[in-house]
ROSE-4610 file (N, C-alpha, C; in Angstrom, 1 decimal, always signed):
// ROSE-4610
residu = [M/M/M/A/A/A/L/L/L/L/L/L/E/E/E/I/I/I/C/C/C/C/C/C/Y/Y/Y/S/S/S/L/L/L/A/A/A/C/C/C/A/A/A/V/V/V/T/T/T/A/A/A/Q/Q/Q/S/S/S/A/A/A/G/G/G/A/A/A/D/D/D/R/R/R/I/I/I/E/E/E/L/L/L/C/C/C/S/S/S/A/A/A/P/P/P/A/A/A/E/E/E/G/G/G/G/G/G/L/L/L/T/T/T/P/P/P/S/S/S/A/A/A/G/G/G/T/T/T/L/L/L/K/K/K/A/A/A/V/V/V/R/R/R/A/A/A/Q/Q/Q/V/V/V/S/S/S/V/V/V/P/P/P/V/V/V/H/H/H/P/P/P/I/I/I/V/V/V/R/R/R/P/P/P/R/R/R/G/G/G/G/G/G/D/D/D/F/F/F/C/C/C/Y/Y/Y/S/S/S/A/A/A/S/S/S/E/E/E/F/F/F/A/A/A/I/I/I/M/M/M/L/L/L/E/E/E/D/D/D/I/I/I/A/A/A/L/L/L/I/I/I/R/R/R/D/D/D/L/L/L/G/G/G/Y/Y/Y/S/S/S/G/G/G/L/L/L/V/V/V/T/T/T/G/G/G/I/I/I/L/L/L/T/T/T/E/E/E/D/D/D/G/G/G/E/E/E/V/V/V/D/D/D/M/M/M/P/P/P/R/R/R/M/M/M/R/R/R/Q/Q/Q/I/I/I/M/M/M/A/A/A/V/V/V/A/A/A/E/E/E/S/S/S/M/M/M/A/A/A/V/V/V/T/T/T/F/F/F/H/H/H/R/R/R/A/A/A/F/F/F/D/D/D/M/M/M/C/C/C/A/A/A/N/N/N/P/P/P/F/F/F/N/N/N/A/A/A/M/M/M/D/D/D/K/K/K/L/L/L/R/R/R/E/E/E/L/L/L/G/G/G/V/V/V/A/A/A/R/R/R/V/V/V/L/L/L/T/T/T/S/S/S/G/G/G/Q/Q/Q/Q/Q/Q/A/A/A/S/S/S/A/A/A/E/E/E/K/K/K/G/G/G/I/I/I/S/S/S/K/K/K/I/I/I/A/A/A/E/E/E/L/L/L/I/I/I/A/A/A/H/H/H/S/S/S/D/D/D/A/A/A/P/P/P/I/I/I/I/I/I/M/M/M/A/A/A/G/G/G/A/A/A/G/G/G/V/V/V/R/R/R/L/L/L/S/S/S/N/N/N/L/L/L/D/D/D/K/K/K/F/F/F/I/I/I/A/A/A/Q/Q/Q/G/G/G/V/V/V/K/K/K/E/E/E/L/L/L/H/H/H/S/S/S/S/S/S/A/A/A/G/G/G/K/K/K/Q/Q/Q/V/V/V/P/P/P/S/S/S/A/A/A/M/M/M/R/R/R/Y/Y/Y/R/R/R/N/N/N/P/P/P/G/G/G/V/V/V/S/S/S/M/M/M/S/S/S/A/A/A/D/D/D/A/A/A/D/D/D/A/A/A/D/D/D/E/E/E/Y/Y/Y/S/S/S/R/R/R/Y/Y/Y/C/C/C/V/V/V/D/D/D/G/G/G/E/E/E/A/A/A/V/V/V/A/A/A/A/A/A/M/M/M/K/K/K/A/A/A/A/A/A/L/L/L/A/A/A/T/T/T/A/A/A/S/S/S]
num = [1/1/1/2/2/2/3/3/3/4/4/4/5/5/5/6/6/6/7/7/7/8/8/8/9/9/9/10/10/10/11/11/11/12/12/12/13/13/13/14/14/14/15/15/15/16/16/16/17/17/17/18/18/18/19/19/19/20/20/20/21/21/21/22/22/22/23/23/23/24/24/24/25/25/25/26/26/26/27/27/27/28/28/28/29/29/29/30/30/30/31/31/31/32/32/32/33/33/33/34/34/34/35/35/35/36/36/36/37/37/37/38/38/38/39/39/39/40/40/40/41/41/41/42/42/42/43/43/43/44/44/44/45/45/45/46/46/46/47/47/47/48/48/48/49/49/49/50/50/50/51/51/51/52/52/52/53/53/53/54/54/54/55/55/55/56/56/56/57/57/57/58/58/58/59/59/59/60/60/60/61/61/61/62/62/62/63/63/63/64/64/64/65/65/65/66/66/66/67/67/67/68/68/68/69/69/69/70/70/70/71/71/71/72/72/72/73/73/73/74/74/74/75/75/75/76/76/76/77/77/77/78/78/78/79/79/79/80/80/80/81/81/81/82/82/82/83/83/83/84/84/84/85/85/85/86/86/86/87/87/87/88/88/88/89/89/89/90/90/90/91/91/91/92/92/92/93/93/93/94/94/94/95/95/95/96/96/96/97/97/97/98/98/98/99/99/99/100/100/100/101/101/101/102/102/102/103/103/103/104/104/104/105/105/105/106/106/106/107/107/107/108/108/108/109/109/109/110/110/110/111/111/111/112/112/112/113/113/113/114/114/114/115/115/115/116/116/116/117/117/117/118/118/118/119/119/119/120/120/120/121/121/121/122/122/122/123/123/123/124/124/124/125/125/125/126/126/126/127/127/127/128/128/128/129/129/129/130/130/130/131/131/131/132/132/132/133/133/133/134/134/134/135/135/135/136/136/136/137/137/137/138/138/138/139/139/139/140/140/140/141/141/141/142/142/142/143/143/143/144/144/144/145/145/145/146/146/146/147/147/147/148/148/148/149/149/149/150/150/150/151/151/151/152/152/152/153/153/153/154/154/154/155/155/155/156/156/156/157/157/157/158/158/158/159/159/159/160/160/160/161/161/161/162/162/162/163/163/163/164/164/164/165/165/165/166/166/166/167/167/167/168/168/168/169/169/169/170/170/170/171/171/171/172/172/172/173/173/173/174/174/174/175/175/175/176/176/176/177/177/177/178/178/178/179/179/179/180/180/180/181/181/181/182/182/182/183/183/183/184/184/184/185/185/185/186/186/186/187/187/187/188/188/188/189/189/189/190/190/190/191/191/191/192/192/192/193/193/193/194/194/194/195/195/195/196/196/196/197/197/197/198/198/198/199/199/199/200/200/200/201/201/201/202/202/202/203/203/203/204/204/204/205/205/205/206/206/206/207/207/207/208/208/208/209/209/209/210/210/210/211/211/211/212/212/212/213/213/213/214/214/214/215/215/215/216/216/216/217/217/217/218/218/218/219/219/219/220/220/220/221/221/221/222/222/222/223/223/223/224/224/224/225/225/225/226/226/226/227/227/227/228/228/228/229/229/229/230/230/230/231/231/231/232/232/232/233/233/233/234/234/234/235/235/235/236/236/236/237/237/237/238/238/238/239/239/239/240/240/240/241/241/241/242/242/242/243/243/243/244/244/244/245/245/245/246/246/246]
x = [-3.2/-2.8/-4.0/-3.7/-4.7/-5.3/-6.6/-7.4/-7.2/-7.1/-6.9/-8.1/-8.8/-10.0/-9.5/-9.9/-9.5/-10.7/-10.7/-11.8/-11.7/-12.7/-12.8/-13.9/-13.6/-14.6/-15.1/-14.9/-15.3/-15.2/-15.8/-15.6/-14.1/-13.5/-12.1/-11.2/-11.5/-10.7/-10.9/-12.2/-12.5/-11.8/-11.8/-11.1/-9.6/-9.0/-7.6/-7.3/-8.1/-7.9/-8.0/-9.0/-9.1/-7.9/-7.4/-6.3/-5.0/-4.9/-3.7/-3.8/-4.9/-4.9/-5.8/-6.6/-7.4/-8.3/-8.5/-9.4/-10.9/-11.1/-12.5/-12.4/-13.5/-13.6/-14.8/-14.5/-15.6/-15.9/-17.1/-17.4/-18.2/-17.6/-18.2/-18.2/-18.9/-18.7/-18.2/-17.8/-17.5/-16.4/-15.1/-14.0/-13.8/-14.2/-14.0/-14.9/-16.0/-17.0/-16.7/-15.6/-15.3/-16.1/-16.8/-17.5/-19.0/-19.7/-21.2/-21.7/-23.0/-23.6/-23.3/-22.8/-22.6/-23.9/-23.8/-25.0/-25.4/-26.7/-27.2/-26.4/-26.0/-25.2/-23.9/-23.2/-22.0/-22.2/-23.2/-23.5/-23.7/-24.5/-24.7/-23.5/-22.7/-21.5/-20.4/-20.2/-19.3/-19.7/-21.0/-21.5/-21.3/-21.4/-21.2/-19.7/-18.8/-17.4/-16.4/-16.8/-15.8/-16.3/-15.4/-15.7/-15.4/-14.4/-14.1/-15.2/-15.4/-16.4/-16.4/-17.5/-17.7/-18.8/-18.5/-19.4/-19.7/-20.8/-21.0/-21.4/-21.0/-21.4/-22.8/-23.5/-24.8/-24.7/-24.5/-24.4/-24.9/-26.0/-26.7/-26.1/-25.3/-24.7/-23.4/-22.6/-21.4/-21.9/-20.9/-21.1/-21.4/-22.3/-22.5/-23.4/-23.7/-24.4/-25.7/-26.3/-27.7/-28.6/-29.5/-30.2/-31.7/-32.2/-33.6/-34.4/-35.8/-36.6/-36.5/-36.5/-36.4/-35.0/-34.0/-32.6/-32.6/-33.2/-33.2/-34.0/-35.2/-36.0/-35.2/-34.4/-33.6/-32.5/-31.9/-31.0/-31.6/-32.8/-33.4/-33.7/-34.0/-34.2/-32.9/-31.8/-30.5/-30.1/-30.3/-29.9/-30.7/-32.0/-32.8/-32.2/-31.8/-31.3/-30.0/-29.1/-27.8/-28.1/-29.0/-29.4/-29.9/-30.8/-31.4/-30.4/-29.3/-28.3/-27.4/-27.5/-26.7/-25.4/-25.2/-23.9/-23.9/-22.7/-22.5/-22.5/-22.4/-22.3/-22.5/-22.6/-22.7/-22.1/-21.9/-21.2/-22.1/-22.4/-23.3/-23.2/-23.9/-23.9/-24.8/-25.5/-26.4/-26.2/-26.2/-26.0/-27.2/-27.5/-28.5/-27.9/-28.8/-28.3/-27.3/-27.3/-26.4/-25.1/-24.9/-23.7/-23.8/-25.0/-25.1/-25.5/-25.3/-25.8/-27.3/-27.9/-29.3/-29.9/-30.2/-30.6/-31.9/-33.0/-34.2/-34.0/-33.2/-33.0/-32.0/-31.0/-30.0/-30.8/-31.7/-32.5/-33.3/-33.8/-34.5/-33.5/-32.3/-31.3/-30.9/-30.7/-30.3/-31.5/-32.7/-33.8/-33.9/-33.7/-33.7/-32.5/-31.3/-30.1/-30.2/-31.0/-31.2/-29.9/-29.4/-28.2/-26.9/-26.9/-25.7/-24.9/-23.6/-22.7/-22.7/-23.0/-23.1/-21.8/-21.1/-20.0/-20.5/-20.3/-20.6/-19.4/-19.5/-18.4/-17.9/-17.1/-16.5/-17.4/-18.7/-19.6/-19.3/-18.7/-18.2/-17.2/-16.4/-15.4/-16.0/-17.3/-18.0/-18.9/-18.9/-19.8/-19.3/-20.1/-19.7/-19.0/-19.4/-18.8/-18.5/-17.3/-17.0/-17.2/-17.0/-17.2/-18.6/-19.4/-20.9/-21.4/-20.9/-21.3/-21.0/-19.8/-19.4/-20.4/-20.8/-21.8/-23.1/-23.5/-24.8/-24.7/-23.6/-23.4/-23.3/-22.7/-22.7/-24.1/-24.9/-26.3/-27.1/-26.8/-27.4/-27.0/-25.8/-25.3/-24.5/-24.0/-23.1/-21.8/-21.3/-20.2/-18.9/-18.7/-17.4/-17.6/-16.6/-16.5/-15.3/-15.5/-14.3/-14.0/-12.8/-12.5/-11.0/-10.8/-9.5/-9.1/-9.9/-9.7/-10.0/-11.0/-11.5/-10.5/-9.5/-8.5/-8.5/-7.7/-7.6/-7.1/-6.3/-5.8/-5.7/-5.8/-5.7/-4.4/-3.3/-2.0/-2.0/-2.7/-2.8/-3.7/-4.7/-5.7/-5.4/-4.2/-3.8/-4.0/-3.8/-4.0/-5.4/-6.3/-7.8/-8.2/-7.7/-8.0/-7.7/-6.5/-6.1/-7.0/-7.5/-8.4/-9.7/-10.2/-11.4/-11.4/-10.2/-10.0/-10.0/-9.4/-9.4/-10.8/-11.6/-12.9/-13.8/-13.8/-14.6/-14.1/-14.5/-14.0/-15.1/-16.2/-17.2/-17.9/-18.1/-17.8/-16.3/-15.8/-14.4/-14.1/-12.9/-12.4/-11.5/-11.8/-11.1/-10.5/-9.2/-8.5/-8.5/-8.8/-8.8/-8.6/-8.1/-7.8/-6.2/-5.6/-4.1/-3.4/-4.0/-3.4/-2.6/-1.3/-0.5/+0.6/+1.4/+2.5/+3.5/+3.8/+4.8/+4.4/+3.1/+2.7/+1.9/+1.9/+1.2/+1.7/+3.0/+3.5/+3.0/+2.7/+2.2/+0.8/+0.0/-1.4/-1.3/-0.4/-0.3/+0.2/+1.1/+1.7/+0.6/-0.5/-1.6/-2.7/-2.5/-3.5/-4.6/-4.5/-5.5/-5.6/-6.8/-7.0/-7.5/-8.1/-8.6/-8.1/-7.7/-7.1/-7.9/-8.1/-8.9/-8.0/-7.7/-6.8/-7.4/-7.2/-7.6/-6.5/-5.3/-4.2/-4.3/-4.6/-4.9/-3.8/-4.0/-3.1/-4.0/-3.5/-4.2/-3.6/-4.5/-4.1/-4.7/-3.8/-4.3/-5.4/-6.3/-7.4/-6.9/-7.8/-7.4/-7.7/-8.4/-8.7/-7.5/-7.4/-6.4/-6.8/-8.0/-8.6/-9.1/-8.6/-9.0/-9.3/-10.5/-10.9/-10.6/-9.6/-9.2/-10.2/-11.0/-11.9/-13.3/-13.5/-14.8/-14.5/-15.2/-15.1/-16.4/-16.5/-17.7/-17.7/-16.7/-16.6/-16.8/-17.4/-17.5/-16.1/-15.2/-13.9/-13.0/-12.6/-11.7/-10.4/-9.9/-8.6/-8.7/-9.9/-10.1/-9.4/-8.7/-8.1/-9.1/-9.8/-10.9/-10.3/-9.0/-8.4/-7.5/-7.8/-7.2/-8.2/-7.9/-8.9/-8.2/-9.0/-8.5/-8.6/-7.6/-7.6/-6.8/-7.2/-6.5/-5.1/-4.1/-2.7/-2.5/-2.6/-2.5/-1.1/-0.1/+1.2/+1.3/+0.6/+0.5/-0.3/-1.4/-2.2/-1.4/-0.7/+0.1/+1.2/+1.9/+2.9/+2.4/+1.2/+0.6/+0.3/-0.3/-0.6/+0.7/+1.8/+3.0/+3.6/+3.5/+3.9/+3.1/+1.8/+1.0/+1.3/+1.6/+1.9/+3.2/+4.2/+5.5/+5.3/+4.4/+4.2/+3.5/+2.7/+2.0/+2.9]
y = [+4.2/+2.8/+1.9/+1.0/+0.2/-0.7/-0.9/-1.7/-3.2/-4.0/-5.5/-6.2/-6.9/-7.8/-9.2/-10.0/-11.4/-12.3/-13.3/-14.2/-15.3/-15.5/-16.4/-17.4/-18.6/-19.7/-20.2/-19.6/-20.0/-18.9/-19.1/-18.2/-18.1/-19.3/-19.3/-18.5/-18.7/-17.9/-16.4/-16.0/-14.6/-14.0/-14.8/-14.3/-14.1/-15.1/-15.1/-13.9/-13.6/-12.5/-11.2/-11.1/-9.8/-9.6/-10.6/-10.5/-10.1/-10.6/-10.3/-8.9/-8.2/-6.9/-6.7/-7.7/-7.5/-6.3/-5.5/-4.4/-4.7/-5.8/-6.2/-7.7/-8.4/-9.9/-10.1/-11.0/-11.6/-12.9/-13.2/-14.4/-15.3/-16.6/-17.6/-18.9/-19.9/-21.3/-21.9/-23.2/-24.0/-23.5/-23.5/-23.0/-23.8/-25.1/-25.8/-25.3/-24.6/-24.0/-22.6/-22.0/-20.6/-19.7/-20.2/-19.4/-19.4/-19.9/-20.0/-19.3/-19.0/-18.3/-19.1/-18.4/-19.0/-19.4/-20.4/-20.8/-19.7/-19.9/-18.9/-18.9/-20.1/-20.2/-19.5/-19.6/-19.0/-17.4/-17.0/-15.6/-15.0/-15.7/-15.1/-15.1/-16.2/-16.3/-15.2/-15.0/-14.0/-12.6/-12.4/-11.1/-10.7/-11.8/-11.6/-11.4/-12.1/-12.2/-11.4/-10.8/-10.1/-8.7/-7.7/-6.3/-5.6/-6.1/-5.4/-5.6/-4.8/-5.0/-6.4/-7.0/-8.4/-8.3/-8.7/-8.8/-10.2/-10.8/-12.2/-12.3/-13.4/-13.6/-14.2/-13.9/-14.5/-15.1/-16.4/-17.2/-18.6/-19.0/-20.2/-21.5/-21.5/-22.7/-22.3/-23.3/-23.1/-23.0/-22.8/-22.7/-21.3/-21.2/-19.9/-19.0/-17.8/-16.8/-16.4/-17.3/-17.2/-18.1/-17.5/-18.2/-18.4/-19.5/-19.8/-18.9/-18.9/-18.1/-18.6/-19.9/-20.4/-20.0/-20.1/-19.7/-18.2/-17.4/-16.0/-15.6/-16.3/-16.1/-16.4/-17.5/-17.8/-16.8/-16.2/-15.2/-14.0/-13.6/-12.4/-12.7/-13.9/-14.3/-14.2/-14.7/-14.6/-13.2/-12.4/-10.9/-10.3/-10.6/-10.0/-10.5/-11.7/-12.2/-11.5/-11.3/-10.6/-9.2/-8.6/-7.2/-7.1/-8.0/-7.9/-8.3/-9.0/-9.3/-8.1/-7.1/-5.9/-5.8/-6.6/-6.6/-5.3/-4.8/-3.5/-3.7/-4.9/-5.1/-6.5/-6.8/-8.2/-8.2/-9.4/-9.7/-10.6/-10.2/-11.0/-10.6/-11.3/-10.9/-11.8/-11.3/-12.0/-11.6/-12.6/-12.3/-12.9/-12.3/-12.9/-14.0/-14.6/-15.7/-15.2/-13.9/-13.4/-12.7/-12.9/-12.4/-11.0/-10.4/-9.0/-9.0/-7.8/-7.7/-7.7/-8.6/-8.8/-7.6/-6.5/-5.3/-5.4/-6.0/-6.1/-6.9/-8.0/-8.7/-7.9/-7.3/-6.5/-5.3/-4.8/-3.7/-4.2/-5.4/-6.0/-6.3/-6.7/-7.0/-5.7/-4.6/-3.3/-2.8/-3.1/-2.6/-3.4/-4.7/-5.5/-5.2/-5.0/-4.7/-3.3/-2.4/-1.1/-0.4/-0.1/+0.7/-0.1/-1.4/-2.2/-1.9/-1.9/-1.7/-3.0/-3.0/-4.2/-4.3/-5.4/-5.7/-6.7/-6.4/-7.3/-8.1/-9.4/-10.3/-10.7/-11.8/-12.2/-12.7/-12.6/-12.8/-11.7/-10.6/-9.6/-10.1/-11.1/-11.7/-12.6/-12.9/-13.7/-12.9/-11.6/-10.8/-10.5/-10.2/-10.1/-8.8/-7.7/-6.4/-5.7/-5.8/-5.3/-3.8/-3.0/-1.6/-1.2/-1.9/-1.7/-2.1/-3.2/-3.7/-2.7/-2.1/-1.1/+0.1/+0.5/+1.6/+1.2/+0.0/-0.5/-0.6/-1.1/-1.2/+0.1/+1.1/+2.5/+3.0/+2.8/+3.2/+2.6/+1.3/+0.6/+1.1/+1.8/+2.2/+1.1/+0.2/-0.9/-0.2/-0.6/+0.1/-0.3/-1.6/-2.0/-3.3/-3.5/-4.7/-5.5/-6.8/-7.7/-8.4/-8.2/-8.7/-9.1/-10.1/-10.5/-10.0/-9.0/-8.4/-9.4/-10.2/-11.2/-12.3/-12.5/-13.5/-14.5/-15.5/-16.6/-16.1/-15.0/-14.4/-12.9/-12.2/-10.7/-10.2/-11.0/-10.6/-10.7/-11.7/-11.8/-10.8/-10.4/-9.4/-8.0/-7.7/-6.4/-5.2/-5.5/-4.4/-4.0/-5.0/-4.7/-4.0/-4.5/-3.8/-2.3/-2.0/-0.6/+0.1/-0.5/+0.2/+0.4/-0.5/-0.3/+0.8/+0.9/+2.0/+3.4/+3.4/+4.6/+5.0/+3.9/+4.1/+4.9/+4.7/+5.4/+5.3/+6.3/+6.2/+5.5/+5.0/+4.3/+3.3/+2.1/+1.5/+1.4/+1.2/+0.9/-0.4/-0.5/-1.7/-2.4/-3.6/-4.4/-5.6/-5.7/-6.8/-8.1/-9.2/-10.4/-11.6/-12.7/-14.0/-14.0/-14.7/-14.9/-13.7/-12.8/-11.7/-12.2/-11.9/-12.4/-11.4/-11.7/-10.8/-10.5/-11.6/-11.4/-10.5/-10.2/-9.4/-8.1/-7.8/-6.6/-5.4/-5.3/-4.0/-3.8/-4.8/-4.6/-4.0/-4.4/-3.8/-2.3/-2.1/-0.7/+0.2/-0.3/+0.5/+0.9/+0.1/+0.4/+1.2/+1.6/+2.5/+1.7/+0.4/-0.4/+0.0/+0.4/+0.9/-0.2/-1.3/-2.4/-3.7/-4.6/-5.9/-7.0/-8.1/-9.2/-10.4/-11.1/-12.3/-13.3/-14.6/-15.7/-15.9/-15.6/-15.7/-17.1/-18.1/-19.4/-20.4/-21.4/-22.6/-23.8/-25.0/-26.2/-26.7/-27.1/-27.6/-29.0/-30.0/-31.4/-31.5/-32.4/-32.8/-33.4/-33.2/-33.8/-35.3/-35.8/-37.2/-38.1/-39.0/-40.0/-41.3/-41.7/-42.8/-42.4/-43.0/-42.6/-43.8/-43.8/-45.0/-44.6/-45.1/-44.7/-45.2/-46.1/-46.7/-46.0/-44.9/-44.2/-42.7/-42.1/-40.7/-40.0/-38.8/-38.0/-37.0/-37.0/-36.0/-36.7/-36.0/-36.4/-36.3/-35.6/-35.4/-36.5/-37.4/-38.5/-38.1/-36.9/-36.4/-35.5/-35.3/-34.4/-35.0/-34.1/-34.5/-34.1/-35.1/-34.8/-34.7/-34.9/-34.8/-33.6/-32.6/-31.3/-30.2/-29.0/-28.0/-26.7/-25.9/-24.5/-23.6/-22.9/-21.9/-20.7/-19.5/-18.3/-18.4/-18.0/-17.9/-16.5/-16.4/-15.1/-14.4/-15.2/-14.6/-14.0/-14.6/-14.1/-12.8/-12.7/-11.5/-10.4/-10.6/-9.6/-9.1/-10.0/-9.6/-8.8/-9.1/-8.3/-6.9/-6.8/-5.5/-4.7/-5.3/-4.6/-4.0/-4.9/-4.4/-3.3/-3.3/-2.2/-0.9/-1.1/+0.1/+0.7/-0.1/+0.4/+1.1/+0.5/+1.0/+2.4/+2.6/+3.9/+5.0]
z = [+8.2/+8.1/+7.5/+6.6/+6.0/+7.0/+6.8/+7.8/+7.4/+8.5/+8.3/+8.8/+7.9/+8.2/+8.1/+9.2/+9.2/+9.1/+8.2/+8.1/+9.2/+9.9/+11.0/+10.9/+11.2/+11.1/+12.4/+13.5/+14.8/+15.8/+17.0/+18.1/+18.5/+18.6/+19.0/+18.0/+16.7/+15.7/+15.9/+16.1/+16.3/+17.5/+18.6/+19.8/+19.5/+18.8/+18.5/+17.6/+16.6/+15.7/+16.4/+17.3/+18.0/+18.9/+19.6/+20.5/+19.7/+18.5/+17.7/+17.0/+17.1/+16.6/+15.3/+14.9/+13.7/+13.9/+12.9/+12.9/+12.8/+12.0/+11.8/+11.5/+11.7/+11.5/+10.5/+9.5/+8.7/+9.3/+9.8/+10.5/+9.5/+9.4/+8.5/+9.1/+8.4/+8.7/+7.4/+7.5/+6.3/+5.4/+6.0/+5.2/+3.8/+3.8/+2.5/+1.4/+1.8/+0.8/+0.5/+1.2/+0.9/+1.8/+2.8/+3.8/+3.6/+4.6/+4.6/+5.9/+5.9/+7.1/+8.4/+9.4/+10.7/+11.4/+12.3/+13.0/+14.0/+14.4/+15.4/+16.7/+17.1/+18.3/+18.2/+17.1/+16.8/+16.8/+16.1/+16.0/+17.4/+18.3/+19.6/+20.5/+20.4/+21.2/+20.8/+19.5/+19.0/+19.4/+19.2/+19.6/+21.1/+21.9/+23.4/+23.8/+23.0/+23.5/+22.7/+21.5/+20.7/+20.5/+20.8/+20.8/+19.5/+18.7/+17.5/+16.5/+15.5/+14.5/+13.9/+13.8/+13.2/+12.2/+10.9/+9.9/+9.4/+9.8/+9.4/+7.9/+7.3/+5.9/+5.9/+4.9/+4.6/+3.3/+3.3/+2.1/+2.4/+1.8/+2.2/+1.8/+0.8/+0.2/-0.5/-0.8/-1.7/-3.1/-4.0/-5.4/-5.9/-6.9/-7.5/-6.6/-7.1/-6.3/-6.9/-7.7/-8.2/-7.4/-6.6/-5.6/-6.0/-5.5/-5.7/-4.7/-4.9/-4.1/-2.6/-2.4/-1.0/-0.4/-1.1/-0.6/-0.2/-1.1/-0.8/+0.4/+0.6/+1.7/+3.0/+3.0/+4.2/+4.4/+3.3/+3.5/+4.2/+3.8/+4.5/+5.9/+6.3/+7.7/+8.5/+7.8/+8.5/+8.7/+7.7/+7.8/+9.0/+9.1/+10.2/+11.5/+11.6/+12.9/+13.2/+12.2/+12.4/+12.8/+12.2/+12.5/+14.0/+14.3/+15.7/+16.8/+16.4/+17.4/+17.7/+16.8/+17.0/+16.3/+15.2/+14.5/+13.6/+13.4/+12.7/+11.2/+10.7/+9.3/+8.9/+7.6/+7.1/+5.7/+5.2/+4.0/+3.2/+1.9/+1.1/-0.4/-1.2/-2.7/-3.5/-4.4/-5.3/-6.7/-7.6/-9.1/-9.8/-11.0/-11.9/-12.7/-13.5/-14.4/-15.4/-15.7/-16.7/-16.1/-14.8/-14.1/-13.8/-13.6/-13.2/-11.7/-11.1/-9.7/-9.8/-8.9/-8.8/-8.0/-8.7/-8.1/-7.3/-7.8/-7.0/-5.6/-5.7/-4.4/-3.5/-4.1/-3.3/-2.6/-3.3/-2.7/-1.5/-1.6/-0.4/+0.7/+0.4/+1.4/+2.1/+1.3/+1.9/+2.9/+2.5/+3.3/+4.6/+4.6/+5.8/+6.7/+6.0/+6.8/+7.5/+7.1/+7.7/+7.8/+9.0/+9.2/+9.1/+9.0/+8.9/+7.6/+7.7/+6.6/+5.8/+4.5/+3.7/+2.8/+2.9/+2.0/+1.0/-0.3/-1.4/-1.6/-1.3/-1.3/-2.7/-2.8/-4.0/-5.1/-4.9/-6.0/-7.1/-6.6/-7.5/-8.5/-8.1/-9.0/-10.1/-9.9/-10.9/-11.8/-11.6/-12.4/-13.8/-14.7/-16.1/-16.4/-15.8/-16.0/-14.7/-14.2/-12.8/-12.6/-13.7/-13.5/-13.5/-14.3/-14.3/-12.9/-12.4/-11.1/-10.0/-10.1/-9.1/-9.1/-10.2/-10.3/-9.7/-9.9/-9.3/-7.8/-7.3/-5.9/-5.2/-5.9/-5.3/-5.2/-6.3/-6.3/-5.1/-4.8/-3.7/-2.3/-2.2/-0.9/-0.2/-1.0/-0.5/+0.1/+1.2/+1.9/+1.2/+0.9/+0.3/-0.5/-1.3/-2.2/-1.9/-1.6/-1.4/-2.7/-3.2/-4.6/-4.7/-5.6/-6.0/-7.3/-7.8/-9.1/-10.2/-9.9/-10.8/-11.3/-10.4/-10.6/-9.5/-9.6/-8.6/-7.3/-7.3/-6.1/-6.3/-5.2/-5.3/-5.9/-5.6/-6.2/-7.7/-8.2/-9.7/-10.3/-9.5/-9.9/-9.5/-9.1/-8.5/-9.5/-10.7/-11.7/-11.8/-11.8/-11.9/-10.6/-9.5/-8.2/-8.2/-8.8/-8.9/-9.8/-10.9/-11.8/-11.1/-10.3/-9.6/-8.6/-7.9/-6.9/-7.7/-8.8/-9.6/-10.2/-10.4/-11.0/-10.1/-8.8/-7.9/-6.5/-5.6/-4.2/-3.4/-4.0/-3.3/-4.2/-3.7/-2.4/-2.2/-1.0/-0.7/-1.3/-1.9/-2.5/-1.4/-1.1/-0.1/-0.9/-0.9/-1.6/-0.7/-1.3/-0.6/-1.5/-0.9/-1.6/-1.8/-0.9/-1.0/-0.4/+0.4/+1.0/+2.2/+2.3/+3.4/+3.6/+4.7/+5.0/+3.9/+3.1/+2.1/+0.9/+0.7/-0.4/+0.0/+1.3/+1.7/+1.0/+0.8/+0.3/-1.1/-1.9/-3.2/-3.2/-2.3/-2.2/-1.7/-0.7/-0.2/-1.3/-2.1/-3.2/-4.2/-4.3/-5.3/-4.6/-3.4/-2.7/-2.1/-1.9/-1.2/+0.3/+0.7/+2.1/+3.0/+2.5/+3.3/+2.8/+3.6/+3.2/+4.0/+3.3/+3.9/+3.8/+4.9/+4.9/+5.9/+5.5/+6.4/+7.5/+7.2/+8.2/+8.9/+8.1/+8.7/+8.8/+9.6/+9.7/+10.0/+9.7/+10.1/+11.4/+12.3/+13.6/+13.7/+14.2/+14.3/+15.3/+14.9/+15.8/+17.1/+18.2/+19.5/+19.5/+18.5/+18.5/+18.5/+19.4/+19.4/+18.6/+18.8/+18.0/+16.7/+15.6/+14.3/+13.4/+12.8/+11.9/+10.5/+9.9/+8.5/+7.5/+7.9/+6.9/+6.7/+7.5/+7.5/+7.3/+6.4/+6.1/+6.2/+6.7/+6.7/+5.5/+4.7/+3.6/+2.3/+1.3/+0.0/-0.8/-0.2/-0.8/-0.2/-1.1/-0.7/-0.1/-0.5/+0.0/+1.2/+1.7/+2.8/+4.1/+4.8/+6.1/+7.2/+7.7/+8.7/+10.2/+10.3/+11.6/+11.7/+11.0/+11.2/+11.2/+11.8/+11.9/+11.4/+10.7/+10.3/+11.5/+11.8/+12.8/+12.4/+13.0/+12.7/+13.4/+12.7/+13.2/+13.8/+15.1/+15.8/+15.5/+15.4/+15.1/+13.7/+12.8/+11.4/+11.4/+12.1/+12.2/+12.8/+13.9/+14.6/+13.7/+12.9/+12.0/+10.9/+10.4/+9.3/+9.8/+11.0/+11.6/+11.8/+12.3/+12.5/+11.1/+10.1/+8.8/+8.2/+8.5/+8.0/+8.8/+10.1/+10.8/+10.3/+10.0/+9.5/+8.1/+7.3/+5.9/+6.0/+7.1/+7.2/+7.7]
């Protein structure tokens, strides 16, 4: 049966995903940025309360994946913290100015990560040559690649995902971005063995008093009175569908 990884942005989401049957959790903060490094407090709480494998993301900011020296130094410190807390894996990725895998920095990451399984995240979808990148990631010993097939969604990039799977059996190719119950069968038909989904929903804030004239967001259209949460029913339905397909 294909493995289901759920992207979680809080301890509560991680607990919900685990209860609903998630095989693995990617732990992040900042959903509006596409996932940033979780806080130390979140890392400690999830490590204490969640028993399924959890792989925190190490991404110091939003935007591209070409980092300054100070950003990279912080990433190494975060990886060391995650390692020392006893996590089984992490999720990260670094590119050069020319859209290639930054091999010298990734070698440093692999050394600090020690025995943790490293997933190269969707920085892969921004690289110039995905097949060359796959060969480099295999050389590094990266465990898996999270990819949408270099398209806006994994469903749109499904043909490239199938090509990547055929290119090599390592690293594992995990399809992510827009993976949901309604399209699981398409990925299974292409031989995808690991799937990544947010399985999310927006939940209204508990705030009763709301000041419409003040915003904490630079995005004028942001709804600051709703919260992203994992939908446990969606996770359970996806797991049931994967079991049926197997």
